[in-house]
Structures are given as structure tokens and as C-alpha cells.
DRENDO-1510 file (C-alpha; in Angstrom, 1 decimal, always signed):
<recs>
REC; n; res; u; v; w
REC; 1; UNK; +159.5; +118.3; -95.4 .
REC; 2; UNK; +161.9; +118.8; -92.5 .
REC; 3; UNK; +164.4; +121.6; -92.7 .
REC; 4; UNK; +168.0; +120.5; -92.5 .
REC; 5; UNK; +170.1; +123.0; -90.5 .
REC; 6; UNK; +173.2; +124.2; -92.4 .
REC; 7; UNK; +176.5; +123.5; -90.8 .
REC; 8; UNK; +178.0; +126.7; -89.4 .
REC; 9; UNK; +181.8; +127.1; -89.5 .
REC; 10; UNK; +183.6; +128.6; -86.6 .
REC; 11; UNK; +186.5; +130.9; -87.6 .
REC; 12; UNK; +188.4; +129.8; -84.4 .
REC; 13; UNK; +188.8; +126.4; -85.9 .
REC; 14; UNK; +191.2; +127.7; -88.5 .
REC; 15; UNK; +193.8; +129.1; -86.0 .
REC; 16; UNK; +195.6; +127.7; -83.0 .
REC; 17; UNK; +194.2; +129.2; -79.8 .
REC; 18; UNK; +197.5; +131.0; -79.0 .
REC; 19; UNK; +197.6; +132.5; -82.4 .
REC; 20; UNK; +194.0; +133.6; -82.2 .
REC; 21; UNK; +194.7; +135.4; -78.9 .
REC; 22; UNK; +197.9; +137.0; -80.3 .
REC; 23; UNK; +196.1; +138.5; -83.2 .
REC; 24; UNK; +193.2; +139.7; -81.1 .
REC; 25; UNK; +195.8; +141.4; -78.8 .
REC; 26; UNK; +197.5; +143.0; -81.9 .
REC; 27; UNK; +194.2; +144.3; -83.2 .
REC; 28; UNK; +193.4; +145.8; -79.8 .
REC; 29; UNK; +196.8; +147.3; -79.4 .
REC; 30; UNK; +197.2; +148.7; -82.9 .
REC; 31; UNK; +193.6; +150.0; -83.3 .
REC; 32; UNK; +192.7; +150.9; -79.7 .
REC; 33; UNK; +189.6; +148.6; -79.7 .
REC; 34; UNK; +188.0; +146.5; -77.0 .
REC; 35; UNK; +188.5; +142.8; -76.9 .
REC; 36; UNK; +184.9; +141.9; -78.0 .
REC; 37; UNK; +185.2; +144.0; -81.2 .
REC; 38; UNK; +188.7; +142.8; -81.9 .
REC; 39; UNK; +187.4; +139.2; -81.6 .
REC; 40; UNK; +184.6; +139.9; -84.0 .
REC; 41; UNK; +187.0; +141.6; -86.5 .
REC; 42; UNK; +189.4; +138.6; -86.4 .
REC; 43; UNK; +186.5; +136.2; -86.8 .
REC; 44; UNK; +185.2; +137.9; -89.9 .
REC; 45; UNK; +188.8; +138.2; -91.3 .
REC; 46; UNK; +189.4; +134.5; -91.0 .
REC; 47; UNK; +186.0; +133.7; -92.4 .
REC; 48; UNK; +186.7; +136.1; -95.4 .
REC; 49; UNK; +190.1; +134.5; -96.0 .
REC; 50; UNK; +188.9; +130.9; -95.8 .
REC; 51; UNK; +186.1; +132.0; -98.2 .
REC; 52; UNK; +188.7; +133.4; -100.6 .
REC; 53; UNK; +190.6; +130.2; -100.5 .
REC; 54; UNK; +187.5; +128.1; -101.3 .
REC; 55; UNK; +186.5; +130.4; -104.1 .
REC; 56; UNK; +189.5; +131.3; -106.2 .
REC; 57; UNK; +187.4; +132.2; -109.2 .
REC; 58; UNK; +185.5; +134.9; -107.4 .
REC; 59; UNK; +186.6; +138.5; -106.9 .
REC; 60; UNK; +186.0; +139.0; -103.2 .
REC; 61; UNK; +186.6; +142.1; -101.2 .
REC; 62; UNK; +186.7; +142.8; -97.5 .
REC; 63; UNK; +184.8; +145.6; -95.7 .
REC; 64; UNK; +187.0; +148.3; -94.2 .
REC; 65; UNK; +186.7; +146.7; -90.7 .
REC; 66; UNK; +187.6; +143.3; -92.0 .
REC; 67; UNK; +190.5; +144.8; -94.0 .
REC; 68; UNK; +191.8; +146.2; -90.7 .
REC; 69; UNK; +192.0; +142.6; -89.4 .
REC; 70; UNK; +193.6; +141.4; -92.6 .
REC; 71; UNK; +196.3; +144.1; -92.3 .
REC; 72; UNK; +197.0; +143.1; -88.7 .
REC; 73; UNK; +197.3; +139.4; -89.8 .
REC; 74; UNK; +199.6; +140.3; -92.7 .
REC; 75; UNK; +202.0; +142.1; -90.4 .
REC; 76; UNK; +202.4; +138.9; -88.4 .
REC; 77; UNK; +204.2; +137.4; -91.4 .
REC; 78; UNK; +205.2; +134.0; -90.2 .
REC; 79; UNK; +201.7; +133.2; -88.9 .
REC; 80; UNK; +200.1; +134.6; -92.0 .
REC; 81; UNK; +202.4; +132.7; -94.3 .
REC; 82; UNK; +201.7; +129.5; -92.4 .
REC; 83; UNK; +197.9; +130.1; -92.5 .
REC; 84; UNK; +198.1; +130.8; -96.3 .
REC; 85; UNK; +200.1; +127.6; -97.0 .
REC; 86; UNK; +197.8; +125.5; -94.8 .
REC; 87; UNK; +194.5; +126.7; -96.2 .
REC; 88; UNK; +195.4; +127.9; -99.7 .
REC; 89; UNK; +198.5; +126.0; -100.7 .
REC; 90; UNK; +200.2; +129.3; -101.5 .
REC; 91; UNK; +200.3; +132.8; -100.2 .
REC; 92; UNK; +197.0; +134.7; -100.1 .
REC; 93; UNK; +197.8; +138.0; -101.7 .
REC; 94; UNK; +196.5; +141.4; -100.6 .
REC; 95; UNK; +196.2; +143.5; -103.6 .
REC; 96; UNK; +195.4; +147.3; -103.2 .
REC; 97; UNK; +192.9; +148.6; -105.8 .
REC; 98; UNK; +193.7; +152.0; -107.2 .
REC; 99; UNK; +190.1; +152.8; -108.4 .
REC; 100; UNK; +188.4; +155.4; -106.3 .
REC; 101; UNK; +184.6; +155.4; -105.6 .
REC; 102; UNK; +184.3; +152.1; -107.5 .
REC; 103; UNK; +180.6; +151.8; -108.5 .
REC; 104; UNK; +181.0; +148.0; -108.3 .
REC; 105; UNK; +182.0; +148.1; -104.6 .
REC; 106; UNK; +178.5; +147.4; -103.2 .
REC; 107; UNK; +178.1; +144.5; -105.7 .
REC; 108; UNK; +181.5; +143.1; -104.7 .
REC; 109; UNK; +180.6; +143.4; -101.0 .
REC; 110; UNK; +177.2; +141.6; -101.5 .
REC; 111; UNK; +179.0; +138.8; -103.5 .
REC; 112; UNK; +181.5; +138.4; -100.7 .
REC; 113; UNK; +178.9; +138.3; -98.1 .
REC; 114; UNK; +176.9; +135.7; -100.0 .
REC; 115; UNK; +180.1; +133.6; -100.7 .
REC; 116; UNK; +180.8; +133.7; -96.9 .
REC; 117; UNK; +177.3; +132.5; -96.1 .
REC; 118; UNK; +177.6; +129.8; -98.8 .
REC; 119; UNK; +180.8; +128.7; -97.2 .
REC; 120; UNK; +179.0; +128.2; -93.9 .
REC; 121; UNK; +180.1; +131.3; -92.0 .
REC; 122; UNK; +177.8; +133.6; -90.1 .
REC; 123; UNK; +178.3; +137.1; -91.3 .
REC; 124; UNK; +178.5; +139.9; -88.7 .
REC; 125; UNK; +176.4; +142.4; -90.6 .
REC; 126; UNK; +177.6; +145.4; -88.6 .
REC; 127; UNK; +181.3; +144.8; -89.7 .
REC; 128; UNK; +180.2; +144.5; -93.4 .
REC; 129; UNK; +178.1; +147.7; -93.5 .
REC; 130; UNK; +179.1; +150.3; -96.1 .
REC; 131; UNK; +181.6; +150.1; -98.9 .
REC; 132; UNK; +184.1; +147.5; -99.7 .
REC; 133; UNK; +187.8; +148.2; -98.9 .
REC; 134; UNK; +190.0; +149.2; -101.8 .
REC; 135; UNK; +191.7; +145.8; -102.0 .
REC; 136; UNK; +191.0; +142.2; -102.7 .
REC; 137; UNK; +192.7; +138.8; -102.9 .
REC; 138; UNK; +193.4; +138.7; -106.7 .
REC; 139; UNK; +195.5; +140.7; -109.1 .
REC; 140; UNK; +193.7; +143.5; -110.9 .
REC; 141; UNK; +190.6; +143.0; -108.9 .
REC; 142; UNK; +189.2; +140.5; -111.3 .
REC; 143; UNK; +188.0; +137.0; -110.9 .
REC; 144; UNK; +190.1; +135.6; -113.8 .
REC; 145; UNK; +193.4; +137.3; -112.8 .
REC; 146; UNK; +196.5; +135.3; -112.3 .
REC; 147; UNK; +197.4; +134.1; -108.8 .
REC; 148; UNK; +201.0; +135.0; -109.2 .
REC; 149; UNK; +202.6; +138.2; -110.3 .
REC; 150; UNK; +204.0; +138.1; -113.9 .
</recs>
């Protein structure tokens, strides 16, 4: 039986080129990273956010490196708002988690990586190594939490 290749999504397809370049420049400037690493971080950030949009029932968490890219994107509020509206229909919230040393962190990270792969993205393993960041895209860090604050 022939193997059918899985379509691979390119994170660059989700941002205009000028916006991509602007965010890469901001990551470089704010975190003193080279262009190649900044591009990788942004690519995984966009892949993570698109995966969140496509899986609203899952509790997904970024790695610390991806969270760095997410924070940079959040600070460019008009661009982040537009991206959220276009791909999610509403704002994609960034919710800090107050639990320290969460024993579920590795499980959440594995679930996020699998969801990204299932969404057709290539996962940059080096940027996903270690613990999940202390934040996620849903309230209270749970998969059935409300999407809007009460």
C-alpha cells in the first residue's frame, strides 16, 4: 500500500511577509538572538497559535522559547489582534498559570507537540525541549474553561 505524504503547513503562510519580518526583528532586538533562531522561534509560535485556534477544547501550552515569541507578538498589539481575529474569530488570550513545578507540565507539552503535528506543522524539537511555560491559551489552564472572562 503506498504511503500518502502528510501535508505540511508553513507558519509563514499565516502572516504577511512584512509582519513576519517585523516580528523577527523584534525578537532579535528584544532578546539579543540571531536571525536564524528568531525565525525558528516565530515559526513555532505561529504554529502553536494556529494549533490553539484549531483545537479550542485542548489545554495547550508553549515551551519557554515559544512563549518568548508569543510575548513578542502580544506586544505588537494591532498585529496580534488582527491575527487573532483572522484565525480564531476572537482574541487569543495568554493566561499566566500560577502553579509552580506543575507535574502535568511534561504531559501538557507532549500533548501540545502532538496537536501541532496533527495540525500539519513540523515541530522544532530543540525549541520544545524541557518544561512547558507557565501559561496557556485558556482560562484556569483547563480544556473546558470559558474563552472569555466572567
